[in-house]
C-alpha positions as CSV (number, residue, x, y, z in Angstrom):
1,M,-44.8,21.0,-215.0
2,G,-48.0,18.7,-213.8
3,A,-48.9,19.4,-209.8
4,T,-46.3,20.8,-207.7
5,A,-44.9,20.1,-203.6
6,I,-42.6,21.9,-202.7
7,S,-40.4,21.5,-199.2
8,A,-37.6,22.7,-197.2
9,F,-35.8,21.6,-194.1
10,S,-33.6,24.5,-191.8
11,S,-32.8,27.5,-192.7
12,G,-34.0,26.9,-196.2
13,H,-37.1,28.5,-195.0
14,L,-35.2,31.3,-195.1
15,S,-35.0,31.4,-199.4
16,F,-38.9,29.6,-198.8
17,N,-40.7,32.1,-197.5
18,N,-39.5,34.8,-199.9
19,L,-40.8,32.1,-202.4
20,L,-44.2,32.2,-201.0
21,R,-44.2,36.4,-200.3
22,Y,-44.2,36.4,-204.3
23,A,-47.3,34.8,-204.6
24,G,-50.0,36.8,-205.8
25,N,-47.6,39.5,-206.5
26,S,-47.5,39.0,-210.2
27,T,-49.2,38.3,-212.9
28,D,-46.4,36.2,-214.2
29,T,-46.4,34.0,-211.0
30,D,-50.2,33.2,-210.4
31,V,-50.6,30.7,-212.7
32,F,-47.4,28.3,-210.7
33,F,-48.7,29.3,-206.9
34,A,-52.8,29.0,-208.6
35,D,-52.1,25.7,-211.0
36,T,-49.0,24.0,-210.8
37,L,-48.1,24.5,-206.7
38,Q,-50.3,22.5,-205.0
39,E,-48.4,21.3,-201.8
40,V,-46.1,23.1,-199.5
41,Y,-43.9,21.2,-196.4
42,M,-42.7,22.4,-193.9
43,F,-39.4,20.2,-192.1
44,D,-38.0,21.8,-188.8
45,A,-37.7,25.6,-189.6
46,P,-36.0,27.8,-187.0
47,S,-38.0,29.4,-184.0
48,G,-39.3,32.7,-185.4
49,T,-38.7,31.1,-189.1
50,N,-41.1,29.2,-188.6
51,D,-43.9,31.8,-187.6
52,Q,-43.2,33.3,-190.8
53,W,-43.3,30.4,-193.4
54,V,-47.0,29.7,-191.4
55,A,-47.9,33.0,-192.2
56,L,-47.4,32.9,-196.2
57,A,-47.9,29.2,-196.5
58,N,-51.5,30.1,-195.1
59,A,-52.0,33.6,-197.3
60,W,-50.9,31.5,-200.4
61,A,-53.4,28.6,-199.8
62,Q,-55.7,31.4,-198.5
63,K,-55.9,32.9,-201.5
64,Y,-56.1,30.0,-203.8
65,G,-58.3,27.7,-202.3
66,E,-58.8,25.1,-199.1
67,Q,-57.6,22.4,-201.3
68,K,-53.6,23.7,-200.9
69,V,-52.3,21.4,-199.3
70,V,-49.5,23.0,-196.5
71,R,-47.9,21.0,-193.6
72,G,-45.6,21.7,-190.7
73,Y,-43.8,20.1,-188.9
74,S,-41.2,20.9,-186.1
75,Q,-39.4,20.4,-183.7
76,W,-40.6,23.6,-182.2
77,K,-44.1,25.6,-181.9
78,P,-44.8,28.2,-184.2
79,T,-46.7,31.1,-181.8
80,N,-49.5,31.7,-184.5
81,V,-49.7,27.6,-185.1
82,S,-53.5,27.8,-184.6
83,L,-54.2,28.9,-188.7
84,L,-53.0,25.3,-189.9
85,L,-55.8,23.4,-187.1
86,G,-58.9,23.4,-186.7
87,S,-60.8,26.2,-184.4
88,A,-60.7,23.8,-181.4
89,Q,-57.5,22.0,-181.6
90,Q,-54.5,22.1,-180.0
91,V,-50.9,20.8,-180.6
92,E,-50.1,18.0,-178.9
93,E,-46.4,16.8,-178.4
94,G,-45.0,13.8,-181.0
95,K,-48.9,13.3,-183.2
96,V,-49.7,14.9,-186.0
97,I,-52.2,17.0,-185.8
98,V,-55.0,16.9,-188.3
99,N,-56.9,20.2,-188.5
100,S,-60.1,18.1,-188.2
101,E,-61.9,21.0,-190.8
102,N,-59.9,20.7,-193.5
103,D,-57.7,17.8,-193.6
104,N,-55.2,19.3,-196.5
105,R,-53.5,21.1,-193.3
106,S,-51.9,19.4,-190.2
107,F,-48.7,19.5,-188.1
108,A,-46.5,18.2,-185.8
109,L,-44.5,19.3,-183.0
110,L,-41.6,17.0,-183.0
111,G,-39.2,17.4,-180.0
112,V,-36.7,15.8,-177.4
113,P,-40.5,14.0,-175.7
114,F,-40.8,12.0,-179.3
115,F,-37.3,10.9,-180.2
116,K,-36.1,9.8,-176.0
117,D,-36.4,6.2,-176.9
118,A,-35.6,6.3,-181.1
119,I,-32.5,8.1,-181.0
120,S,-29.5,7.9,-179.1
121,G,-28.8,11.0,-176.8
122,G,-32.0,13.0,-178.2
123,N,-30.2,16.0,-178.7
124,S,-31.8,19.0,-180.7
125,Q,-29.5,19.0,-183.3
126,S,-29.7,14.5,-184.3
127,I,-33.2,15.5,-184.1
128,H,-33.2,18.1,-186.1
129,Q,-31.5,15.8,-188.9
130,V,-34.1,13.2,-188.2
131,I,-37.5,15.3,-189.0
132,P,-37.2,15.3,-192.5
133,A,-36.0,11.6,-193.2
134,L,-39.6,10.7,-191.0
135,M,-42.1,13.1,-191.9
136,L,-41.3,13.4,-195.2
137,N,-43.4,9.9,-195.8
138,D,-45.9,11.5,-193.9
139,A,-46.9,14.0,-196.4
140,L,-46.2,12.7,-199.5
141,I,-48.6,9.5,-198.1
142,R,-51.3,12.2,-196.7
143,S,-50.3,13.9,-200.6
144,Q,-53.9,14.8,-202.6
145,F,-51.5,14.1,-205.9
């Protein structure tokens, strides 16, 4: 198996977080996490779960190298989102903020203000459904493989 990216959508992050918890816990999985897994993407994890995902994805990337890619797209701002951004950067509604110190990290806050003119009704459930459909394209354009 070659270079791999893994993503999850919504409550799928509960399983994704469990997977990331295994990173580095066993020599049996170390080859996968170190050599095969290259990129991870978060698509609108539930509030709170997204905090856990950011922490786990960041820990994986720190352990296995700065070349690892971590991208988050959500309508909820994780409390620890600073782990994905450069030291002086802040999240901006409706913008993909690429880490100024490592372009392999990014986060986009995509709430109601961003989608209000594009989605009829612009409610959080409509936005929830459209985030992975639109933002997978962004992740793949920025992909390193």
